[in-house]
Each structure stands twice: as structure tokens, then as C-alpha cells.
N, C-alpha and C positions, 0 to 999 in steps of 0.2 A: 532877516536877524541874524547877528552874529553876537555870540554869547560866548563869555570867557569859561573856559570850562573849569578851571578851578574857581572862579564863584560858582559854577551852575555845582559843583562835588560839593564846595561849601551848605550850599542853599538845602540839596538831596541833603545830606548830612546831616545839617541841622534839624532839618524837616522830620527826618528817618520814616517818614509813610509807612514804612510795615511795621516798625518799630524793632528791626533786629540789632540794629548800635546798642540799643537801649539792654537790649540780653546779650551783649558780651562782643559781637561779632567785628572782623576787621574792619577799619575806617576806610578800606578797599571795598566792602563790602557789593554796593552798588556801583563800579565803576563800569560795569559790564551796559548797564543803564545811561547814566551819565553820556559815555561814550556816544550813544545811538541817540539822545538827546540832541548831543552837543551838533553830530554829524548831518543829523536832519534839520535840524532849526531853521537853517538855513533859506528853508520854504516858507517857514510861519511868517503871517504876514501885521501876526497881534497878538496880543496874553490870549486873546479865546484859541487861537491855533494853539498855540507854545503850551496851554491846559491841554489840550484836544490830545497832544502829542504826549506830554508826559503823562495822562492817564492812557492809551492807548499802548507806550509802552511796555509802563508796568504790567501790564494786563497781559500783554502780549510774553515778556518775557520770564514773568513770576505769577502769572496767574493769580492774580488780583485785580478787584474792580477798586479803585482809590474813592473815593469821594471827590464829584468833580467842583464843588465847590473850593475846597484844599487846595484840588492842582493850579485851579485858575489864581488860588491867592499866591502860590507859589511861583508861578508865571510871572504875576505882578513886583516882585521880589526879585525876579530874576531878570528881568527889562529894568526894574529901576537901577539896576546898577551902569546899567551902558550910558545913563541920560547924564 
């Protein structure tokens, strides 16, 4: 999967999965996670793969367990951009 990093950043920031941006964090708060998702997304074959990647990156980097269905919803938003 080829993901546009700017669009990925926009989707993640709009989603604000941990509520950090709403709490006043800078716009680049999720840049580490976005970069890793972008780099590893080439191995994703489906939205489900991308959702699992999103979930695992946030779990690994921030120690949070996001709602898996919410991750899948974001994965669909991200892949729709490229179609």
C-alpha cells in the first residue's frame, strides 16, 4: 500500500486517537507514529492489515490499546484517498 504521508498525518490528527491535540499538544505530536505507519504500510495488503499496523504502532510507541474498530475506520479513510 502506498500512503501519502501528508494525508496520513491529516487523518491521524483529525482522529486524535489519544486526545493529545485536543489537550493543546503541537500539531506534530503524532509524527513518530505517522512516520512508522507510513514506512511499514508498504507491507499492508488490505485495510485490515493497515488497521492492525495502526493499532500496533500506537500500542508499541505510546503504550495505548486503541479501539480496533476505530483503527479499521481510519484505515478505510486513509486508503480511500489513494483511489
